[in-house]
C-alpha positions as CSV (number, residue, x, y, z in Angstrom):
1,M,162.1,49.3,-0.1
2,K,162.4,50.5,3.5
3,I,163.7,49.0,6.7
4,I,162.0,50.4,9.8
5,G,163.3,49.5,13.2
6,I,161.0,49.6,16.3
7,I,162.5,49.4,19.8
8,L,160.4,49.0,22.9
9,V,162.2,49.6,26.1
10,K,161.7,50.0,29.9
11,N,164.6,50.7,32.2
12,E,167.4,49.7,29.7
13,D,169.9,52.5,30.4
14,I,173.0,50.2,30.5
15,N,173.0,49.3,26.8
16,I,170.4,51.4,25.1
17,E,172.8,53.8,23.4
18,R,174.8,50.9,21.9
19,V,171.6,49.1,20.9
20,I,170.5,52.2,18.9
21,K,173.9,53.1,17.5
22,N,174.5,49.6,16.1
23,I,171.3,49.6,14.0
24,I,171.3,53.2,13.0
25,N,172.7,52.7,9.5
26,F,170.7,49.5,8.9
27,C,167.3,51.2,9.4
28,D,165.9,53.9,7.2
29,E,163.8,54.9,10.2
30,I,163.8,53.9,13.9
31,I,160.8,54.2,16.2
32,I,161.8,54.1,19.9
33,L,159.0,53.6,22.4
34,D,159.9,54.1,26.1
35,N,157.4,52.4,28.5
36,C,157.8,54.9,31.4
37,S,161.4,54.2,32.3
38,T,162.4,55.4,35.7
39,D,166.2,55.2,35.2
40,E,168.3,57.2,32.7
41,T,166.9,55.3,29.6
42,W,164.7,58.2,28.3
43,Q,167.4,60.8,28.8
44,K,169.8,58.7,26.8
45,I,167.2,58.1,24.1
46,I,166.6,61.9,23.8
47,R,170.4,62.5,23.6
48,I,171.0,60.0,20.8
49,S,167.8,60.8,19.0
50,S,168.9,64.5,18.7
51,Q,172.0,63.3,16.7
52,Y,170.1,61.4,14.0
53,K,167.2,62.6,11.8
54,N,165.9,59.1,11.2
55,V,164.9,58.4,14.8
56,F,161.4,59.0,16.3
57,S,161.1,58.6,20.0
58,K,158.0,58.7,22.3
59,Q,157.1,57.7,25.8
60,I,154.0,55.5,26.1
61,A,152.1,54.4,29.2
62,D,151.0,51.0,27.9
63,S,153.3,48.7,26.1
64,L,150.3,46.9,24.4
65,T,149.8,50.0,22.2
66,S,153.3,49.6,20.7
67,H,152.1,47.6,17.7
68,S,149.9,50.4,16.5
69,Y,153.0,52.3,15.4
70,I,153.7,49.8,12.7
71,E,150.3,48.7,11.6
72,K,150.2,51.2,8.7
73,Y,153.1,49.5,7.0
74,A,151.1,46.3,6.3
75,G,151.0,45.8,2.5
76,T,153.8,48.2,1.8
77,D,157.4,47.5,0.6
78,T,158.7,47.6,4.1
79,W,160.7,45.3,6.4
80,I,160.0,45.9,10.1
81,F,162.9,45.1,12.5
82,G,162.0,44.6,16.1
83,V,164.7,45.2,18.6
84,D,164.8,45.0,22.4
85,G,167.0,46.9,24.9
86,D,169.0,43.8,25.5
87,E,169.8,43.1,21.9
88,I,173.2,44.3,20.5
89,Y,173.6,43.7,16.8
90,D,176.8,43.4,14.7
91,P,176.7,46.7,12.6
92,G,179.1,45.4,10.0
93,G,177.1,42.3,9.5
94,L,173.9,44.4,9.2
95,N,175.5,46.4,6.3
96,I,175.9,43.1,4.4
97,F,172.4,42.0,5.4
98,K,170.9,45.3,4.2
99,E,172.5,45.0,0.8
100,K,170.9,41.5,0.4
101,I,167.5,42.8,1.5
102,L,167.6,45.7,-1.0
103,R,168.6,43.4,-3.8
104,G,165.4,41.5,-3.1
105,E,167.1,38.2,-2.1
106,Y,164.5,37.6,0.6
107,N,161.4,39.1,-1.0
108,K,159.4,35.8,-0.8
109,W,160.2,35.2,2.9
110,W,157.9,36.4,5.7
111,S,160.4,36.3,8.6
112,I,164.2,35.9,8.9
113,R,165.8,34.5,12.0
114,G,169.5,35.1,12.7
115,N,172.3,33.9,15.0
116,C,172.3,34.8,18.7
117,L,174.5,34.5,21.7
118,H,172.5,34.5,24.9
119,V,175.0,36.3,27.0
120,E,175.8,35.3,30.6
121,E,179.1,37.2,31.0
122,M,180.4,40.1,28.9
123,D,183.7,42.0,29.2
124,V,183.6,45.1,27.0
125,E,187.2,46.1,27.7
126,K,188.5,42.7,26.7
127,K,185.9,42.4,23.9
128,T,184.7,39.0,24.9
129,A,181.3,37.5,25.8
130,T,180.3,34.1,27.2
131,G,176.9,32.5,26.7
132,Y,174.8,30.0,24.8
133,E,174.4,30.0,21.0
134,A,171.3,29.8,18.8
135,P,171.4,27.1,17.6
136,P,170.9,25.0,19.6
137,A,169.2,27.6,21.8
138,R,166.3,29.6,20.5
139,S,166.8,32.6,18.2
140,I,165.2,35.9,19.3
141,T,165.7,38.1,16.2
142,K,162.5,39.8,14.8
143,I,162.5,41.0,11.2
144,F,159.3,40.7,9.1
145,N,158.4,41.4,5.4
146,F,155.3,43.6,5.7
147,S,154.8,43.5,1.9
148,L,153.2,40.0,2.4
149,L,150.5,41.4,4.7
150,S,147.0,42.7,4.1
151,S,146.8,43.9,7.8
152,W,148.2,43.2,11.2
153,H,146.2,44.6,14.2
154,E,146.9,43.8,17.8
155,T,145.2,45.0,21.0
156,K,146.5,42.5,23.6
157,S,150.1,42.0,22.5
158,E,153.3,44.1,22.2
159,R,154.7,45.0,18.8
160,L,155.4,42.1,16.5
161,H,153.7,39.6,18.9
162,G,150.3,38.1,18.8
163,D,148.4,36.2,16.1
164,G,146.6,39.0,14.3
165,A,148.7,39.0,11.1
166,K,146.6,38.6,7.9
167,F,148.5,37.7,4.8
168,N,147.8,38.8,1.2
169,N,148.0,36.7,-2.0
170,L,151.8,37.2,-2.3
171,F,152.4,35.1,0.8
172,N,153.4,31.4,0.3
173,S,153.4,29.4,3.5
174,E,156.4,27.4,2.3
175,Y,158.4,30.6,2.8
176,K,157.2,31.6,6.2
177,Y,160.5,31.4,8.2
178,L,164.1,31.6,6.9
179,D,166.4,30.3,9.6
180,L,169.7,31.8,8.7
181,Y,171.0,30.8,12.1
182,K,170.8,27.1,11.0
183,Q,172.7,27.9,7.7
184,Y,175.6,30.0,9.1
185,K,178.0,29.5,12.0
186,W,178.4,32.4,14.3
187,E,181.7,33.4,12.8
188,E,180.2,33.4,9.3
189,S,176.9,35.1,10.1
190,F,176.0,38.6,8.9
191,F,172.8,38.7,11.0
192,R,173.9,38.1,14.5
193,C,173.0,39.5,17.9
194,L,174.4,39.6,21.5
195,H,171.3,38.9,23.6
196,T,172.2,40.2,27.0
197,C,169.2,38.6,28.7
198,F,171.2,37.2,31.6
199,L,173.0,40.5,32.4
200,P,171.6,43.6,34.3
201,R,169.9,46.0,31.9
202,S,169.3,49.0,34.2
203,S,171.5,51.0,36.6
204,Q,168.6,50.8,39.1
205,G,169.7,47.5,40.7
206,D,168.4,45.4,37.8
207,I,168.2,41.7,38.2
208,R,169.5,39.0,35.8
209,A,167.2,37.3,33.4
210,R,164.5,40.0,33.9
211,F,160.9,38.8,33.6
212,N,158.7,39.7,30.6
213,P,155.9,42.3,31.3
214,T,153.3,39.5,31.3
215,E,155.3,37.7,34.0
216,T,156.0,40.7,36.2
217,S,152.3,41.5,36.3
218,K,151.6,38.4,38.3
219,I,152.1,38.5,42.1
220,G,154.8,36.3,43.4
221,F,156.0,35.3,39.9
222,G,159.6,35.3,41.1
223,V,158.7,32.6,43.7
224,I,156.9,30.6,41.1
225,N,160.0,30.7,38.9
226,F,162.2,29.7,41.8
227,F,160.2,26.4,42.3
228,R,160.0,25.8,38.6
229,N,163.8,26.1,38.3
230,L,164.4,24.1,41.5
231,R,162.5,21.1,40.0
232,K,165.1,21.1,37.3
233,G,168.0,21.4,39.7
234,I,168.6,25.1,39.2
235,F,168.8,27.4,42.2
236,S,167.5,30.7,40.7
237,F,164.7,33.3,40.9
238,E,165.3,34.2,37.3
239,S,162.7,33.7,34.6
240,S,162.2,30.0,34.1
241,Y,161.2,30.7,30.5
242,K,164.5,32.4,29.6
243,I,166.5,29.6,31.4
244,A,164.6,26.9,29.5
245,K,164.9,28.6,26.1
246,Y,168.2,30.3,26.2
247,K,170.5,28.3,28.5
248,V,170.7,25.5,26.0
249,G,173.8,23.7,24.8
250,V,177.5,24.3,25.7
251,K,178.6,27.6,27.0
252,K,180.9,29.4,24.6
253,T,183.3,32.4,24.7
254,I,183.5,34.6,21.6
255,D,185.3,37.8,20.4
256,I,182.8,40.7,20.3
257,S,185.1,43.4,19.0
258,S,183.0,43.9,15.9
259,F,180.0,44.9,18.1
260,F,182.0,47.6,19.9
261,R,184.2,49.2,17.2
262,D,183.3,52.8,18.0
263,S,182.5,55.0,21.0
264,I,179.2,56.7,21.5
């Protein structure tokens, strides 16, 4: 049984080292794909990659080729863990989660979804973060049991997206999604993530609630988002998708000391 992480980034130099560091012991291998960052992201990836033998890093020109790096694991005894540059996981919780995976507790499940806090404010010195919990907001965690696949090929979607997954005879549709975030409160969860989607991610004058690649490819998408948000009484150029999916429920402030226990 292996756990392989795949991180796809572009201009994520604010948190990228923490993102990698917090999953380094959870993953047997980590594939880091940098989609032509222009800030310090690649330099930071190279630096931290040199410290760990289980990290493979590469720059790619097209994010839609990212799925090809994990296709070969379909049908093997492998869990694929997708991580973005704005996702900071609790490393202590991941240690518990890994033990459960290796014991085979989740062998029949295709995908496991964990707890999230969609962060609007974060104070690393005070070890607090404020944002919206999943649930009731949407979870964004991405870990998949590739032993249940016969193949998964994508040409028009980034890694772990798209509808090209083909299941083998081990797959039971009754066990497609295990929503741990509905079973555990944030304080009890061992699979939990600070999703810093409403914070700057790059030192290059980054904006809050950055658009997805498919959004930024459209001319004037920021203006479109502005009018979409305005119809809902929200004065913002931020991604209307992220606001609709992640700014849900009552804002909560939590202790995040377990996410920042060591220095890089």
